[in-house]
C-alpha positions in Angstrom: -0.5 -0.1 -0.2 0.8 3.3 -0.8 2.4 5.5 2.0 0.9 8.3 1.9 -2.6 6.4 1.6 -1.6 3.8 4.6 -0.4 7.5 6.6 -4.3 8.8 6.2 -6.0 5.9 7.3 -3.5 5.7 10.3 -4.5 9.6 10.7 -7.9 9.4 10.5 -8.1 6.0 12.5 -6.4 7.8 15.3 -8.5 10.9 14.8 -11.4 8.6 15.7 -10.0 7.0 18.6 -8.9 10.5 20.3 -13.0 11.7 19.8 -14.0 8.7 21.2 -11.2 9.0 24.0 -12.6 12.5 24.7 -15.7 11.7 24.3 -15.8 8.3 27.0 -13.4 10.0 29.2 -10.8 7.6 28.2 -7.4 9.2 28.6 -5.7 6.1 27.4 -7.4 5.6 24.4 -7.2 9.7 23.5 -3.7 9.3 23.8 -3.2 6.3 21.2 -5.5 8.4 18.9 -3.2 11.4 18.8 0.0 9.3 19.0 -2.1 7.4 16.0 -2.6 11.1 14.1 1.1 12.6 14.5 2.4 8.4 13.4 0.1 8.9 10.3 0.6 12.5 9.7 4.7 11.3 9.4 3.7 8.3 7.0 2.2 10.2 5.0 5.0 13.0 4.7 7.0 10.2 4.1 5.4 9.0 1.0 4.9 12.5 0.1 8.8 13.0 -0.1 9.5 10.0 -1.7 7.1 10.7 -4.5 8.3 13.9 -5.1 11.9 12.4 -4.9 10.6 10.1 -7.6 9.4 12.9 -10.3 12.2 14.7 -9.6 14.8 11.8 -10.7 12.8 11.9 -13.9 14.0 15.4 -14.7 17.6 14.7 -14.2 19.8 14.5 -16.9 20.8 10.7 -17.9 24.5 10.3 -16.1 22.6 11.2 -13.0 19.3 9.3 -13.0 20.7 5.9 -12.4 21.9 7.2 -9.2 18.6 9.0 -8.0 16.4 6.0 -9.1 18.6 3.7 -6.8 18.2 6.6 -4.1 14.4 6.4 -4.5 14.4 2.8 -4.7 16.3 2.5 -1.4 13.9 4.9 0.2 11.4 2.9 -0.7 12.8 -0.2 0.9 13.9 1.0 4.0 12.0 3.9 5.4 13.1 3.8 9.0 16.7 4.1 7.9 15.9 6.8 5.0 13.8 8.9 8.0 17.1 8.5 10.1 19.2 9.7 7.3 17.2 12.9 6.8 16.8 13.4 10.8 20.4 13.4 11.2 21.2 15.6 7.8 18.4 18.3 9.2 20.0 18.3 13.0 23.5 19.1 11.6 22.0 21.5 9.3 19.9 23.5 11.9 22.9 23.0 14.4 25.5 24.4 11.8 23.1 27.7 10.9 22.3 28.0 15.3 26.4 27.9 15.5 26.8 30.7 12.8 24.0 33.1 14.2 26.3 33.7 17.5 
């Protein structure tokens, strides 16, 4: 199943759980719903990012397209590793930007 669809379904299920938990006064159900909403948004965003990378790879010159296609394939096969790599790169970039401001 596509990550965007899976993320949307998880987010919708989480919203339903959260509302049910709020209505019934069940804090545990409400919390699980909020967690599923966040998880769904993350999976949905990951799916969107991989789709965008795939679209962008089609616009690259031929000598770079093979590397880009392999990278997109890796991202689809290893979503957690890819997410960790992206988070690490972003942390380094934001850290470097914060140090430059000082």
